[in-house]
N, C-alpha and C positions, 0 to 999 in steps of 0.2 A: 120295195122302194128304198133307194140308197140314201145315205145320210146327207142332208142339205144343211150346211153350216149357217147360211143366211136365215133359215127358218128358226134355228135354235139360238142364235147368238144373242138376241135380246134377252131371252130368259137366262142365258149363261152369264151375261154381264150386267144384270139388273142392279147389282150391288157395287159395280165398278164404274162410276161416272167418268172417271179420267180415261179409262181405256175405251169406254163406249164412244167417245169422240173419234178415236182412231178407227173404230169399227165402221162408223158412218162414212168416213172419208176414204176407206180402202175397198177396192173391188174384191170380190170373192168368187172363186171358181173351183169346181171339183176337177181333179186331175190325177188319174191313177198311174201316170208315168213317174210320179214322185212317191217315195215310200211313206213320208209323213206330211210335211208341210213345207212351204217355201214362200219367201217374199221377193218381189222384184218391182221395178218401175216400168210401167207400160209407156213406151216411147211414142205410141200413137195417140193415146188418150191423155197422157201426162198425169196419170194417176198411179199410186202404189197399188199393187195387186197381191192378194193373199191366195195362193194356190194350196189346196189341201187334198189329201187322199181320203175319200169318204169312208173307205173300209177301215182305215186306221182310226179315224175319229169315232166311228161307231163302236169300236172295241174298247174305248176309254170310258172311265167313270166321268160323271159331270165335273168333279173336282179336277181331274186330269185334263179334261177338255178345256176348262178355263185356264189352267196352268199353261197349256201349249199355246193358247191364243195370246195370253199375256207375254209368253216367251217371244212370239213373233212381233208383237207390238213394241216390246222392249228393244228389239233390234232397231226399230225406227227411232225410238226415243233416244237411244244411245248413239244414233247416227252410224251404225255399223254398215249400212248399205252405201253410204256416201263419203265417209271420213277417209282421210289419207292413211295409208298403211304404214306400219313402222319398218318397212323393208321395201326394196325395189322388186315389184312383182315380175317385171320383165326379165330381170336378171336372176331372180330366185323364186320361180313359180312354185317350187316344191314346198315353200313355207306357207303357202296359202291354206293348206289343210290344217296346219298347226294354228294359224291365226283364227280359222273358223272355230276350232275347239276353244281357244282363248276367249273369243267373243261369247260363246255359250256359257263358259264358266263365270264370266263377269255378270251375266244375267241370272243364271240359275241359283247363285248364292242368295238371291233375294226372294226366290219362289221355290226353294228346295222341296218343301213338303207338298207342293201342288203338281209335281211332275211325275211321269211314268219312270220306271226303273232304267230305261235305256238312256236317260239324260245324263250328261256329264255334270256332276255336282261336287263342288269343293268340300273336302272333309269326308267323302264317302267313296267306297270301292277303290278304284285305281287312283283316285285323287285324295286319298286319306291324309296325305301330308300337305295338302293345299289349304291355305287359310281362305275363309270366305270374305266377301266385301272388297276384293281387290279389283283393279282396273283390268281391261282386256290386255293392255300393254304389259302389265306386271305378270299376268298369267302366261302371256306369250313368251316372255323372257324365261320363266321357269320351265315351261314346256320345252323350249329349245335346249336348256341345260340338261333336263332329264332325258331328252332324246339322245343327246351326245353321249351321256354317261350310261345309257340303257338302264334307267331306273324308273321307279314309279309306274306311270301308265305305259312306259316303253320298255318294261322288262321283257327280255326275249321269250320267257316261258309263260307270259301272261295269258296266252291263248291255249295253254295246255299242250303245245307241241314244241318240243325242244328244238332250238336252232332257228326258230322263226320269230319274226317280230310283227306284232299287230298293234298299231297305234289306236288311240281313241278316235271316235267319230262324233260329229255334232248331231244334235237331235233332229235338225231339219236340213233342208237343201239350201246352200248358200250360193249356188252357181249364178243366180240372177242378180247378185249384188253388183254395185257400180264402184265399190271401193277401189281406189287407186286410179280411177279414171278422172280426167280433168277437162272433159269437153263441156260444151254449153249445156247439153242435156243433163249432165251430172250436176251442174250448177243450178239448173232449174229444179231438179229433184231436191237439192239441199234447201233451196228457198221455200219450196212447197212444204217440205217437212218442217221447217221452222214455223211456218204459219199454223200447221196442224198442232204442234206442241204448244204454241202460244194460246190457241183457242182452248185446248184441253186444260191448260193452267188457269186461264180466266174463268172457265166454267166451274172448275173445282174450287177456286178461291171464292167465287160468288156464292156457291152453294155450301161452302165450308165442308166439303166432303171429297176427300181424295181416295176413298176406298181403302185398299190394302197397300197403296204405294208407301214404302218406308220413308220416314222423315228425312234421312240422309239423302235418299234418292230425290225427294222433293226439292231439296236445296240445290242439288246439281242440275235438276231440270230447270228450275227458276233462273239459275245462273246462266244456263246455256242460251236462253231466249233473249238475254241482254247483250249478246255478242253483236257487234256492229257488222252489217253486211255492206259491201261496197256498192255505190250507186250503179256501177257498170253491171254488177250481177243482177240487181233489181231490174234494170232496163232490159237486159237480155231475157230475163224471165218474162217480163211484160210482152216483149216482142214475140217470143216463141209461143206463149200461151194465147196471143191474139191472132197468130198467123193461121191462114187456111192451108190445108194440106192436100196435095194431089198425089195419089199413089198409083204406081204401075208395077206389074210383075216383070221381073227380069231374071234370066238365067245367069247373067253376069255377076249377080250379087248372091252370095251364099246365104241360104236360109239357116240361121244359127240353130234352130230347133229341129229342122228336118233337112239336114244337108244332103244335096244331090237327089232328094226325093221331090220336094216342092221348090219352085223358084222363090227367090228372095223378093223383098219389096224395096223399091227405090222411091224415096219421098222428096218432094221439092216444096219448101215452105216459103211463102212470100207474104210478109206482113205489110199492109197498107196503113201506115200510121199518120195521124194528123197531130201536130203540136201547135196548140193555140198559145200565143205569147201575149200576156197582159201588158198593154202599153198605156194604161190609164195614168192619170196624174199622180196617184199615190205610189206608183212604181218609179223611183228616182233613177237617174242615169247610171249611177253606180250599180244598183241592183240589176238594171237591164243589161249592163255590160257583163255582170256575173252570169246572168241567164244565157247570154250568147256564147260566153266562154264554155259553158257546160254543153251547149248545143254543138259546138265544134268537136267536143269529145264524143258526143252522141253520134255525130256524123261518121265516126270511125267504125260504128257498129251497123248502121242502117241508113237507108234513104227514107226521107219523111217530107210531109207537106207542112210548111209554116203558115199559120193563120194568125196574123196580127189582129188585135181587137182592143176596144175599151168598152163603151156602152153598146157598140155595134161592131160587126166584122168589117175590117178594111179590105174589101174584096180585091181592089186594084193592086194591093201589095202582097197578095198571096203568091207563094212560089214553092217549087220543089227543091229541097236541099238534098243533093245527091250524095251518096256514100263516098267518103274520101275528100269531099270539098271542104275548103276553109273559107269562112265569110266573116266580115266585120259587122259589128253591132250597128243597128240603126233604129231610130224612133220615127214612127209615122202617125202616132196619135197622142193626145194629152187629156182626154175626157174622163168621164166617170167609168164605173166598172159594172158590167152585167154579164155574168157567166152563162146566162141563157142564150146570149147571142152566138158564141162559138159552138155551144152544145147543139142548138138548132141547125146551124150550118153543117156540122159534122153528121148529125142524124139524118139529114136529107141526102147524104152521099154514101158511097160504098166503102167506108173505112172499117178496118178491123180493130183499131185501138185509137184512143184519144188521150193525149197528155196535155194538161193545162199548166203552163208555167205562170205563176202569179204570186202576189203578196197575200192572197186569201182574204182581202178586205172587201167583201161583198156578200150578199145573201146566197145561200145554197141554191144551185140551179136545179132544173128539172132533170129527170133521169136520162142517162145516155143509152143509146141503142147498142153501142159497142162497149168493150171494156174501157174503163176510164181511170186514170190516175192523175195525181197532182204533184207538181214540183214547186217548192218554195224555199225560203230561208229557214234556218233553225228557229229564230225568234217568231217569225210569222206562223210557223207550224204550231208553236206553243200557244200563241195568242191569236189564232185565226178567228175570223168572224163567225164561222160555223164549224160544226163537227161532222165528220163523214166516216163511213165504214170502208170507203175506197182507200186504196194505197196512197199515202202522202209521203213523198221523199224530200228530205231537207238537204239542200246544197248551199255551200257558202264559199266566198272568195278565198 
């Protein structure tokens, strides 16, 4: 029976609550086409995936198994899969391998004694002159200098054969990374990753147990989750994760994993989004104008159905706001607020996502059958009538 990482991972990470959060969120699959392990973002399930060679893992001690798992999850924590590269990949693709090694060095200095000998570790072997604790960008700069001068890990005789140059290689496969890409899927991956890190931090803080995460790394992680993400990025993430996907095989699209062997997949995603606009008396005209100004920006991203409401849904005023359209603000109600009214209206229909724009001044509604998020002002988010685990986005004039 081959090694099953999913079966062993609870035992391996029982003393690492911070990393255990990532383990629960990341898909795992055995794959002998890779030599060790690899991380990627699954564009169909919108989940990060950890691929691993079961033969490689079975050959490791428990300590090294944990070290390699931590190594993979640190790639997520340090955003190596999604961050912008310090060079233009399209113009200088040959630098990608050097960046891959730099990313490994930045991680491995924190877990040096937990890794197998094949890992690139600052202060050891070919990297004896490299200080530990540096950033991936700092290691990348030094690697470039050493490669140009043919010294350190790039000495021509380092492989024992005169006249040939053999550079270092990363511990794992980085070909599934999205670094350097700026499409909407990369933005979704980055937003999802931030949520994972935030959850891991909250659980570690609550239990007062970070496991073996160094104090300096904790500070950097805590700082990273405070970075503000643009409303547009959050909305794109909401739309893409709410959308239904229809897939068809097509020979016109190259399959990246099995080119010219299997047909590629062509996906078409259409999200049916309802946006309920609170028009109760507590929402003044200025706030309503701000909400509609935001909706005009939202219309540049997608088509959606507008559902005005106060204590009930104003069904005669419901309309579809098409992508690219610009509309003026309007008020159709002045009554009290009941979030159950728009929730029930949306629940009875075939919507993929529901956004409620409001001042949050009413009791928490019943559960939504589709993904739901809230848009309000910064002050209303801070002093809302109720607390929710659903996404709350603050927008201001």
